[in-house]
Backbone as a printed PyTorch tensor [residue, N CA C, xyz], in Angstrom:
tensor([[[ 68.2230,  43.3260,  79.5500],
         [ 69.5130,  43.8920,  79.8230],
         [ 69.8430,  43.6120,  81.2890]],

        [[ 71.0060,  43.1020,  81.5470],
         [ 71.4540,  42.7960,  82.8910],
         [ 72.0700,  44.0600,  83.4890]],

        [[ 71.3950,  44.6350,  84.4790],
         [ 71.8350,  45.8970,  85.0810],
         [ 73.2090,  45.7490,  85.7130]],

        [[ 73.4630,  44.6200,  86.3760],
         [ 74.7670,  44.4110,  87.0050],
         [ 75.8780,  44.4480,  85.9710]],

        [[ 75.6720,  43.8160,  84.8310],
         [ 76.6870,  43.8240,  83.7750],
         [ 76.9130,  45.2300,  83.2330]],

        [[ 75.8620,  46.0370,  83.1460],
         [ 76.0120,  47.4180,  82.6970],
         [ 76.8190,  48.2040,  83.7240]],

        [[ 76.4630,  48.0280,  85.0020],
         [ 77.1270,  48.7860,  86.0650],
         [ 78.6210,  48.5030,  86.1540]],

        [[ 79.0310,  47.2610,  85.8870],
         [ 80.4670,  46.9500,  85.9880],
         [ 81.1740,  47.0200,  84.6350]],

        [[ 80.4520,  47.4160,  83.6050],
         [ 81.0720,  47.6870,  82.3170],
         [ 81.1700,  46.5240,  81.3540]],

        [[ 80.5370,  45.3930,  81.6420],
         [ 80.5850,  44.2410,  80.7430],
         [ 79.6590,  44.4020,  79.5490]],

        [[ 78.6030,  45.1550,  79.7360],
         [ 77.6010,  45.3690,  78.6940],
         [ 77.3520,  46.8660,  78.5690]],

        [[ 77.1380,  47.3210,  77.3610],
         [ 76.8520,  48.7310,  77.1380],
         [ 75.3690,  49.0130,  77.4100]],

        [[ 75.1060,  50.1710,  77.9720],
         [ 73.7340,  50.6340,  78.1630],
         [ 73.1080,  50.8550,  76.7840]],

        [[ 71.8690,  50.4380,  76.6150],
         [ 71.1740,  50.6940,  75.3590],
         [ 70.8880,  52.1890,  75.2360]],

        [[ 70.8710,  52.7160,  74.0220],
         [ 70.5460,  54.1380,  73.8390],
         [ 69.1010,  54.4230,  74.2720]],

        [[ 68.8410,  55.6380,  74.7580],
         [ 67.4810,  55.9800,  75.2040],
         [ 66.4070,  55.7490,  74.1440]],

        [[ 66.7130,  55.9860,  72.8870],
         [ 65.7180,  55.7870,  71.8270],
         [ 65.3120,  54.3150,  71.7120]],

        [[ 66.2070,  53.4080,  72.0480],
         [ 65.8820,  51.9720,  72.0230],
         [ 65.1470,  51.5880,  73.3080]],

        [[ 65.6450,  52.0500,  74.4400],
         [ 65.0190,  51.7270,  75.7260],
         [ 63.5600,  52.1720,  75.7290]],

        [[ 63.2710,  53.3110,  75.1320],
         [ 61.9170,  53.8560,  75.1070],
         [ 60.9470,  52.9360,  74.3790]],

        [[ 61.4310,  52.0610,  73.5470],
         [ 60.5620,  51.1660,  72.7820],
         [ 60.1070,  49.9500,  73.5860]],

        [[ 60.7230,  49.7220,  74.7410],
         [ 60.2730,  48.6490,  75.6280],
         [ 59.0830,  49.1670,  76.4210]],

        [[ 58.0060,  48.4100,  76.4410],
         [ 56.8070,  48.8750,  77.1310],
         [ 57.0330,  48.9730,  78.6370]],

        [[ 57.6420,  47.9580,  79.2220],
         [ 57.8520,  47.9390,  80.6690],
         [ 59.2430,  47.4360,  80.9980]],

        [[ 59.6200,  47.6550,  82.2380],
         [ 60.8400,  47.0550,  82.7620],
         [ 60.5240,  46.5320,  84.1540]],

        [[ 61.1370,  45.4380,  84.4750],
         [ 60.9240,  44.8180,  85.7780],
         [ 62.2880,  44.5040,  86.3630]],

        [[ 62.5030,  44.9590,  87.5840],
         [ 63.7580,  44.6520,  88.2510],
         [ 63.6080,  43.3040,  88.9360]],

        [[ 64.4990,  42.3990,  88.6140],
         [ 64.5080,  41.0790,  89.2350],
         [ 65.8330,  40.9400,  89.9640]],

        [[ 65.7640,  40.8860,  91.2660],
         [ 66.9750,  40.7450,  92.0720],
         [ 67.3920,  39.2860,  92.1470]],

        [[ 68.4250,  39.0610,  92.9070],
         [ 68.8930,  37.6960,  93.1240],
         [ 67.9940,  37.0050,  94.1360]],

        [[ 67.8670,  35.6850,  94.0030],
         [ 67.1010,  34.9370,  95.0010],
         [ 67.9070,  34.8910,  96.2940]],

        [[ 67.2040,  34.7580,  97.4030],
         [ 67.8560,  34.7260,  98.7110],
         [ 68.5600,  33.4060,  98.9580]],

        [[ 69.3490,  33.3900,  99.9960],
         [ 70.1170,  32.1910, 100.3530],
         [ 69.2200,  30.9880, 100.6230]],

        [[ 68.0430,  31.2230, 101.1860],
         [ 67.1270,  30.1170, 101.4960],
         [ 66.3980,  29.6130, 100.2490]],

        [[ 66.1050,  30.5200,  99.2950],
         [ 65.3570,  30.1380,  98.1010],
         [ 66.2400,  29.5270,  97.0230]],

        [[ 67.5070,  29.9100,  96.9720],
         [ 68.3690,  29.4790,  95.8710],
         [ 68.4900,  27.9580,  95.7610]],

        [[ 68.7060,  27.2140,  96.8550],
         [ 68.7650,  25.7550,  96.7030],
         [ 67.4610,  25.1510,  96.1890]],

        [[ 66.3400,  25.7810,  96.5400],
         [ 65.0370,  25.2920,  96.0660],
         [ 64.9380,  25.4920,  94.5610]],

        [[ 65.3620,  26.6560,  94.0680],
         [ 65.3360,  26.9270,  92.6320],
         [ 66.2560,  25.9560,  91.9000]],

        [[ 67.4610,  25.7990,  92.3970],
         [ 68.4250,  24.9020,  91.7380],
         [ 67.9030,  23.4670,  91.7320]],

        [[ 67.3710,  23.0100,  92.8500],
         [ 66.8610,  21.6420,  92.9330],
         [ 65.6090,  21.4020,  92.1180]],

        [[ 64.8930,  22.4590,  91.7820],
         [ 63.6280,  22.3350,  91.0430],
         [ 63.7520,  22.7430,  89.5830]],

        [[ 64.9520,  23.0000,  89.1020],
         [ 65.1070,  23.5790,  87.7680],
         [ 64.5180,  22.7050,  86.6590]],

        [[ 64.6520,  21.3970,  86.7610],
         [ 64.0860,  20.5310,  85.7150],
         [ 62.5630,  20.6660,  85.6530]],

        [[ 61.9220,  20.7050,  86.8080],
         [ 60.4710,  20.8570,  86.8620],
         [ 60.0630,  22.2320,  86.3330]],

        [[ 60.7970,  23.2600,  86.7340],
         [ 60.4940,  24.6260,  86.2920],
         [ 60.5780,  24.7180,  84.7710]],

        [[ 61.6630,  24.2150,  84.1980],
         [ 61.8350,  24.2720,  82.7400],
         [ 60.7810,  23.4460,  82.0150]],

        [[ 60.4160,  22.3080,  82.5730],
         [ 59.3870,  21.4630,  81.9600],
         [ 58.0320,  22.1710,  81.9500]],

        [[ 57.6880,  22.8150,  83.0670],
         [ 56.4130,  23.5260,  83.1390],
         [ 56.3890,  24.7170,  82.1840]],

        [[ 57.5090,  25.4180,  82.0610],
         [ 57.5790,  26.5350,  81.1180],
         [ 57.4300,  26.0480,  79.6820]],

        [[ 58.1040,  24.9560,  79.3410],
         [ 58.0090,  24.4080,  77.9820],
         [ 56.5840,  23.9620,  77.6860]],

        [[ 55.9310,  23.3590,  78.6620],
         [ 54.5570,  22.8990,  78.4900],
         [ 53.6250,  24.0890,  78.2790]],

        [[ 53.8080,  25.1350,  79.0540],
         [ 52.9640,  26.3270,  78.9140],
         [ 53.1640,  26.9720,  77.5550]],

        [[ 54.3910,  27.0230,  77.0930],
         [ 54.6850,  27.6540,  75.8050],
         [ 54.0660,  26.8780,  74.6500]],

        [[ 53.9730,  25.5640,  74.7660],
         [ 53.4290,  24.7730,  73.6660],
         [ 51.9010,  24.8150,  73.6230]],

        [[ 51.2620,  25.2860,  74.6980],
         [ 49.7990,  25.3050,  74.7140],
         [ 49.2110,  26.6650,  74.3420]],

        [[ 50.0360,  27.6790,  74.1990],
         [ 49.5460,  29.0030,  73.8410],
         [ 49.4090,  29.0960,  72.3200]],

        [[ 48.1950,  29.4180,  71.8720],
         [ 47.9460,  29.5590,  70.4370],
         [ 47.8260,  31.0350,  70.0920]],

        [[ 48.1940,  31.3660,  68.8780],
         [ 48.1490,  32.7630,  68.4290],
         [ 46.7290,  33.3190,  68.4880]],

        [[ 45.7340,  32.4800,  68.1890],
         [ 44.3400,  32.9270,  68.2650],
         [ 43.9650,  33.3200,  69.6920]],

        [[ 44.4750,  32.5610,  70.6710],
         [ 44.2090,  32.8820,  72.0710],
         [ 44.8360,  34.2270,  72.4380]],

        [[ 46.0650,  34.4410,  72.0050],
         [ 46.7630,  35.6940,  72.2950],
         [ 46.0200,  36.8680,  71.6580]],

        [[ 45.6220,  36.7110,  70.4050],
         [ 44.9060,  37.7870,  69.7120],
         [ 43.5620,  38.0680,  70.3960]],

        [[ 42.9120,  37.0230,  70.8800],
         [ 41.6590,  37.2030,  71.6170],
         [ 41.8690,  37.9760,  72.9070]],

        [[ 42.9580,  37.6700,  73.6140],
         [ 43.2640,  38.3970,  74.8520],
         [ 43.5610,  39.8640,  74.5670]],

        [[ 44.2910,  40.1170,  73.4960],
         [ 44.6000,  41.5040,  73.1190],
         [ 43.3060,  42.2560,  72.8270]],

        [[ 42.4040,  41.6200,  72.1060],
         [ 41.1150,  42.2500,  71.8050],
         [ 40.3050,  42.5320,  73.0640]],

        [[ 40.3400,  41.6160,  74.0160],
         [ 39.6220,  41.8110,  75.2710],
         [ 40.1910,  43.0030,  76.0370]],

        [[ 41.5170,  43.0960,  76.0910],
         [ 42.1670,  44.2190,  76.7800],
         [ 41.8020,  45.5360,  76.0940]],

        [[ 41.7470,  45.5390,  74.7910],
         [ 41.4190,  46.7710,  74.0600],
         [ 40.0050,  47.2470,  74.3340]],

        [[ 39.1430,  46.3600,  74.8030],
         [ 37.7660,  46.7310,  75.1090],
         [ 37.5860,  47.2500,  76.5310]],

        [[ 38.6520,  47.2800,  77.3140],
         [ 38.5590,  47.8030,  78.6780],
         [ 38.3960,  49.3170,  78.5920]],

        [[ 37.4160,  49.8380,  79.2970],
         [ 37.0390,  51.2530,  79.2360],
         [ 37.9580,  52.1160,  80.1000]],

        [[ 38.3710,  53.2460,  79.5400],
         [ 39.1400,  54.2530,  80.2880],
         [ 38.3440,  55.5510,  80.2310]],

        [[ 37.8420,  55.9680,  81.3880],
         [ 37.0760,  57.2080,  81.4740],
         [ 37.9820,  58.4010,  81.1820]],

        [[ 37.3930,  59.4640,  80.6500],
         [ 38.1590,  60.6650,  80.3330],
         [ 38.8840,  61.2430,  81.5370]],

        [[ 38.2670,  61.1720,  82.7270],
         [ 38.9150,  61.7080,  83.9290],
         [ 40.1430,  60.8810,  84.3050]],

        [[ 40.0770,  59.5870,  84.0710],
         [ 41.2200,  58.7080,  84.3630],
         [ 42.3220,  58.9480,  83.3290]],

        [[ 41.9350,  59.1360,  82.0840],
         [ 42.9180,  59.4630,  81.0440],
         [ 43.5970,  60.8000,  81.3650]],

        [[ 42.8230,  61.7870,  81.7910],
         [ 43.4010,  63.0860,  82.1610],
         [ 44.3380,  62.9560,  83.3620]],

        [[ 43.9820,  62.0920,  84.3010],
         [ 44.8480,  61.8280,  85.4530],
         [ 46.1940,  61.2700,  84.9940]],

        [[ 46.1420,  60.3000,  84.0960],
         [ 47.3640,  59.7120,  83.5600],
         [ 48.2070,  60.7690,  82.8450]],

        [[ 47.5710,  61.5850,  82.0390],
         [ 48.3010,  62.6240,  81.3150],
         [ 48.8750,  63.6670,  82.2700]],

        [[ 48.1790,  63.9220,  83.3770],
         [ 48.6940,  64.8350,  84.3840],
         [ 49.9860,  64.3160,  84.9980]],

        [[ 50.0410,  63.0190,  85.2300],
         [ 51.2630,  62.3900,  85.7560],
         [ 52.4120,  62.6000,  84.7780]],

        [[ 52.1560,  62.3180,  83.5180],
         [ 53.2060,  62.4450,  82.5000],
         [ 53.6380,  63.8950,  82.3500]],

        [[ 52.6770,  64.8150,  82.2880],
         [ 53.0110,  66.2460,  82.1520],
         [ 53.8380,  66.7360,  83.3300]],

        [[ 53.4630,  66.3180,  84.5240],
         [ 54.1870,  66.7470,  85.7260],
         [ 55.6230,  66.2290,  85.7030]],

        [[ 55.8050,  65.0040,  85.2800],
         [ 57.1630,  64.4670,  85.1750],
         [ 57.9640,  65.2010,  84.1080]],

        [[ 57.3340,  65.5300,  83.0080],
         [ 58.0320,  66.2530,  81.9390],
         [ 58.5260,  67.6200,  82.4170]],

        [[ 57.8070,  68.2250,  83.3530],
         [ 58.1840,  69.5540,  83.8770],
         [ 59.2940,  69.4840,  84.9240]],

        [[ 59.5790,  68.3130,  85.4350],
         [ 60.5460,  68.1710,  86.5260],
         [ 61.9420,  68.5450,  86.0350]],

        [[ 62.5930,  69.5300,  86.6610],
         [ 63.9200,  69.9590,  86.2030],
         [ 65.0130,  68.9100,  86.4270]],

        [[ 64.7160,  67.8920,  87.2250],
         [ 65.7080,  66.8290,  87.4630],
         [ 65.7520,  65.8160,  86.3280]],

        [[ 64.7620,  65.8810,  85.4480],
         [ 64.6740,  64.9500,  84.3210],
         [ 65.6780,  65.3490,  83.2450]],

        [[ 66.4780,  64.3920,  82.8110],
         [ 67.4960,  64.6570,  81.7990],
         [ 66.8790,  64.9070,  80.4340]],

        [[ 65.8560,  64.1170,  80.0880],
         [ 65.1660,  64.2930,  78.8070],
         [ 63.6820,  64.0230,  79.0120]],

        [[ 62.8290,  64.7060,  78.2520],
         [ 61.3810,  64.5400,  78.4590],
         [ 60.8980,  63.1520,  78.0540]],

        [[ 59.8020,  62.7570,  78.6610],
         [ 59.1790,  61.4830,  78.3080],
         [ 58.5390,  61.6080,  76.9330]],

        [[ 58.6990,  60.5850,  76.1120],
         [ 58.0800,  60.5830,  74.7850],
         [ 56.6180,  60.1710,  74.9070]],

        [[ 55.9070,  60.2330,  73.8160],
         [ 54.5010,  59.8110,  73.7850],
         [ 54.3600,  58.3100,  74.0390]],

        [[ 55.4420,  57.5710,  73.8500],
         [ 55.3820,  56.1330,  74.1500],
         [ 55.1080,  55.8810,  75.6300]],

        [[ 55.5270,  56.7980,  76.5000],
         [ 55.3200,  56.6200,  77.9460],
         [ 53.8340,  56.5630,  78.2970]],

        [[ 53.0210,  57.5740,  77.9450],
         [ 51.5970,  57.4520,  78.2920],
         [ 50.8900,  56.3280,  77.5320]],

        [[ 51.3580,  56.0240,  76.3420],
         [ 50.7560,  54.8900,  75.6140],
         [ 50.9840,  53.6040,  76.4030]],

        [[ 52.1840,  53.4230,  76.9300],
         [ 52.4930,  52.2170,  77.7040],
         [ 51.6650,  52.1690,  78.9870]],

        [[ 51.5430,  53.3030,  79.6820],
         [ 50.7240,  53.3400,  80.9010],
         [ 49.2760,  52.9900,  80.5570]],

        [[ 48.7680,  53.5550,  79.4970],
         [ 47.3900,  53.3230,  79.0530],
         [ 47.1530,  51.8320,  78.7870]],

        [[ 48.0410,  51.2300,  77.9990],
         [ 47.8680,  49.8150,  77.6490],
         [ 47.9860,  48.9120,  78.8730]],

        [[ 49.0120,  49.1520,  79.6960],
         [ 49.2120,  48.2880,  80.8590],
         [ 48.0990,  48.4650,  81.8790]],

        [[ 47.5980,  49.6770,  82.0560],
         [ 46.5220,  49.8810,  83.0290],
         [ 45.2500,  49.1340,  82.6110]],

        [[ 44.9840,  49.0630,  81.3140],
         [ 43.8220,  48.2830,  80.8550],
         [ 44.0170,  46.8050,  81.1470]],

        [[ 45.2220,  46.2970,  80.9110],
         [ 45.4960,  44.8860,  81.1940],
         [ 45.3850,  44.6000,  82.6950]],

        [[ 45.8840,  45.5090,  83.5240],
         [ 45.7890,  45.3260,  84.9740],
         [ 44.3380,  45.3310,  85.4330]],

        [[ 43.5270,  46.2130,  84.8700],
         [ 42.1020,  46.2360,  85.2210],
         [ 41.4610,  44.8930,  84.8920]],

        [[ 41.7530,  44.3820,  83.7150],
         [ 41.1930,  43.0980,  83.2990],
         [ 41.6590,  41.9730,  84.2240]],

        [[ 42.9360,  41.9730,  84.5770],
         [ 43.4570,  40.9560,  85.4950],
         [ 42.7920,  41.0410,  86.8700]],

        [[ 42.3010,  42.2200,  87.2120],
         [ 41.6050,  42.4040,  88.4800],
         [ 40.0960,  42.2340,  88.3390]],

        [[ 39.6630,  41.6900,  87.2010],
         [ 38.2610,  41.3460,  87.0140],
         [ 37.3510,  42.4920,  86.6370]],

        [[ 37.9360,  43.5690,  86.1220],
         [ 37.1250,  44.7260,  85.7390],
         [ 37.2400,  45.0060,  84.2580]],

        [[ 36.1910,  45.6370,  83.7090],
         [ 36.2260,  46.0590,  82.3100],
         [ 36.3760,  47.5740,  82.2130]],

        [[ 36.9030,  48.1810,  83.2710],
         [ 37.1560,  49.6170,  83.3180],
         [ 38.4110,  49.8650,  84.1600]],

        [[ 39.0900,  50.9580,  83.8510],
         [ 40.3410,  51.3080,  84.5250],
         [ 40.0650,  52.2660,  85.6710]],

        [[ 40.6950,  51.9890,  86.7990],
         [ 40.6480,  52.8760,  87.9570],
         [ 41.9530,  53.6730,  88.0490]],

        [[ 41.9430,  54.7900,  88.7740],
         [ 43.2030,  55.5000,  88.9960],
         [ 44.2860,  54.6080,  89.6180]],

        [[ 43.8810,  53.6480,  90.4360],
         [ 44.8620,  52.7250,  91.0250],
         [ 45.5560,  51.8740,  89.9630]],

        [[ 44.8610,  51.5610,  88.8790],
         [ 45.4960,  50.8290,  87.7730],
         [ 46.5530,  51.7040,  87.1120]],

        [[ 46.2390,  52.9840,  86.9670],
         [ 47.2080,  53.9250,  86.3960],
         [ 48.4380,  53.9930,  87.2900]],

        [[ 48.2130,  54.1250,  88.5950],
         [ 49.3320,  54.1830,  89.5380],
         [ 50.1980,  52.9200,  89.4460]],

        [[ 49.5540,  51.7700,  89.4270],
         [ 50.2970,  50.5100,  89.3680],
         [ 51.0730,  50.3730,  88.0660]],

        [[ 50.5200,  50.8820,  86.9770],
         [ 51.1800,  50.7870,  85.6700],
         [ 52.3150,  51.7920,  85.5210]],

        [[ 52.2850,  52.8510,  86.3130],
         [ 53.2650,  53.9190,  86.1710],
         [ 54.6930,  53.4460,  86.4420]],

        [[ 54.8820,  52.6690,  87.4900],
         [ 56.2470,  52.2430,  87.8380],
         [ 56.9110,  51.3990,  86.7470]],

        [[ 56.3200,  50.2740,  86.3490],
         [ 57.0250,  49.4520,  85.3450],
         [ 57.1310,  50.1000,  83.9720]],

        [[ 56.2530,  51.0490,  83.6710],
         [ 56.3280,  51.6830,  82.3480],
         [ 57.2680,  52.8750,  82.3120]],

        [[ 57.5640,  53.4570,  83.4690],
         [ 58.4100,  54.6540,  83.4760],
         [ 59.8070,  54.4520,  84.0640]],

        [[ 60.0010,  53.4130,  84.8450],
         [ 61.2900,  53.2170,  85.5230],
         [ 62.4760,  53.2960,  84.5630]],

        [[ 62.3410,  52.7020,  83.4030],
         [ 63.4590,  52.6820,  82.4530],
         [ 63.4630,  53.9060,  81.5330]],

        [[ 62.4130,  54.6990,  81.5600],
         [ 62.3280,  55.8710,  80.6820],
         [ 62.8290,  57.1510,  81.3460]],

        [[ 62.8840,  57.1670,  82.6540],
         [ 63.2910,  58.3650,  83.3820],
         [ 64.7990,  58.3550,  83.5640]],

        [[ 65.4380,  59.3740,  83.0350],
         [ 66.8810,  59.5650,  83.2240],
         [ 67.0610,  60.8220,  84.0620]],

        [[ 67.7880,  60.6870,  85.1570],
         [ 68.0040,  61.7970,  86.0820],
         [ 69.2690,  62.5470,  85.6860]],

        [[ 69.1970,  63.8670,  85.7420],
         [ 70.3730,  64.7020,  85.4600],
         [ 71.5000,  64.3200,  86.4280]],

        [[ 72.7310,  64.3320,  85.9450],
         [ 73.8660,  63.9130,  86.7860],
         [ 73.9350,  64.6280,  88.1360]],

        [[ 73.6380,  65.9040,  88.1680],
         [ 73.7630,  66.6590,  89.4220],
         [ 72.7300,  66.2690,  90.4780]],

        [[ 71.6980,  65.4980,  90.0930],
         [ 70.6650,  65.0630,  91.0340],
         [ 70.7650,  63.5770,  91.3790]],

        [[ 71.6390,  62.8390,  90.7260],
         [ 71.6510,  61.3770,  90.8710],
         [ 71.9220,  60.8990,  92.2940]],

        [[ 72.6530,  61.6550,  93.0800],
         [ 72.9180,  61.2290,  94.4550],
         [ 71.8170,  61.5770,  95.4310]],

        [[ 70.9120,  62.4540,  95.0310],
         [ 69.9040,  62.9440,  95.9660],
         [ 68.4860,  62.4570,  95.6910]],

        [[ 68.2610,  61.8500,  94.5370],
         [ 66.9150,  61.3930,  94.1980],
         [ 67.0110,  60.1350,  93.3330]],

        [[ 66.0050,  59.2860,  93.4590],
         [ 65.9250,  58.0940,  92.6150],
         [ 64.7160,  58.2160,  91.6990]],

        [[ 64.6580,  57.3470,  90.7240],
         [ 63.5010,  57.3290,  89.8210],
         [ 62.2240,  57.0280,  90.6100]],

        [[ 62.3040,  56.1150,  91.5510],
         [ 61.1270,  55.7880,  92.3700],
         [ 60.6870,  57.0110,  93.1650]],

        [[ 61.6430,  57.7700,  93.7100],
         [ 61.2970,  59.0080,  94.4240],
         [ 60.5170,  59.9500,  93.5170]],

        [[ 61.0010,  60.1240,  92.2900],
         [ 60.3570,  61.0470,  91.3570],
         [ 58.9300,  60.5920,  91.0220]],

        [[ 58.7650,  59.2980,  90.8020],
         [ 57.4270,  58.7700,  90.5000],
         [ 56.5210,  58.9420,  91.7170]],

        [[ 57.0220,  58.6010,  92.9040],
         [ 56.2180,  58.7560,  94.1220],
         [ 55.7750,  60.2070,  94.3100]],

        [[ 56.6950,  61.1470,  94.1040],
         [ 56.3740,  62.5710,  94.2670],
         [ 55.2450,  62.9940,  93.3340]],

        [[ 55.3400,  62.5760,  92.0910],
         [ 54.3300,  62.9950,  91.1160],
         [ 52.9880,  62.3240,  91.4020]],

        [[ 52.9970,  61.0780,  91.8480],
         [ 51.7430,  60.3950,  92.1770],
         [ 51.0790,  61.0420,  93.3890]],

        [[ 51.8840,  61.5830,  94.2930],
         [ 51.3260,  62.2800,  95.4540],
         [ 50.8680,  63.7010,  95.1170]],

        [[ 51.3670,  64.2470,  94.0300],
         [ 51.0630,  65.6310,  93.6520],
         [ 49.8420,  65.7620,  92.7340]],

        [[ 49.7170,  64.8660,  91.7760],
         [ 48.6280,  64.9690,  90.7890],
         [ 47.3100,  64.5250,  91.4410]],

        [[ 46.2880,  65.3680,  91.3810],
         [ 45.0030,  65.0190,  92.0010],
         [ 44.3640,  63.7880,  91.3450]],

        [[ 43.8890,  62.8970,  92.2060],
         [ 43.2360,  61.6750,  91.7330],
         [ 41.7540,  61.9820,  91.4930]],

        [[ 41.2080,  61.5570,  90.3550],
         [ 39.7720,  61.7900,  90.1290],
         [ 38.9380,  60.9970,  91.1290]],

        [[ 37.8730,  61.6030,  91.5990],
         [ 36.9630,  60.9500,  92.5430],
         [ 35.6030,  60.7760,  91.8890]],

        [[ 34.9100,  59.7510,  92.3030],
         [ 33.6220,  59.4360,  91.7170],
         [ 32.5620,  59.4200,  92.7870]],

        [[ 31.3770,  59.8610,  92.4340],
         [ 30.2430,  59.8150,  93.3330],
         [ 29.2620,  58.8060,  92.7580]],

        [[ 28.8860,  57.8640,  93.5870],
         [ 27.8950,  56.8800,  93.1360],
         [ 26.5260,  57.3150,  93.6140]],

        [[ 25.5450,  57.1040,  92.7960],
         [ 24.1930,  57.4830,  93.1670],
         [ 23.3620,  56.2320,  93.4410]],

        [[ 22.3840,  56.3790,  94.2860],
         [ 21.4820,  55.2660,  94.6020],
         [ 20.1990,  55.4370,  93.7940]],

        [[ 20.3090,  55.2650,  92.4940],
         [ 19.1530,  55.4440,  91.6260],
         [ 18.3930,  54.1620,  91.5040]]])
């Protein structure tokens, strides 16, 4: 969905029940004045590389990656930390509607993938934090009376600073 088109009325905002089904959202701004000529001049190469990458991905490879991500371990304390974030956001009076169960499911799945991308087979609280923004940005709707005084990023930052992070003690056994 093109946010600019929604803001100026060219495209209708999707209903919350549909938006909630997207696992993540990523804001992509415009390229800068210095980068734009490079993108335009390189478009044939960019499209060729994308087409080449798309033709080399096999369904078996994708299914194998999904299985690998599913094997990433999430400790109970890290899961409780994630749920604490979601519960705290649900209690926020500035929230127009509560987060559905899809929200923590998305954080859970993305945090496992992030851990794997960082070379680990276990999730850290930092993976949860990193997964929180792209999984919740499009799910949080602010009540109209608060829209001028707070942003979604503010709300996420506040809750991440409020919910206690689990700490671990390593032993020298």
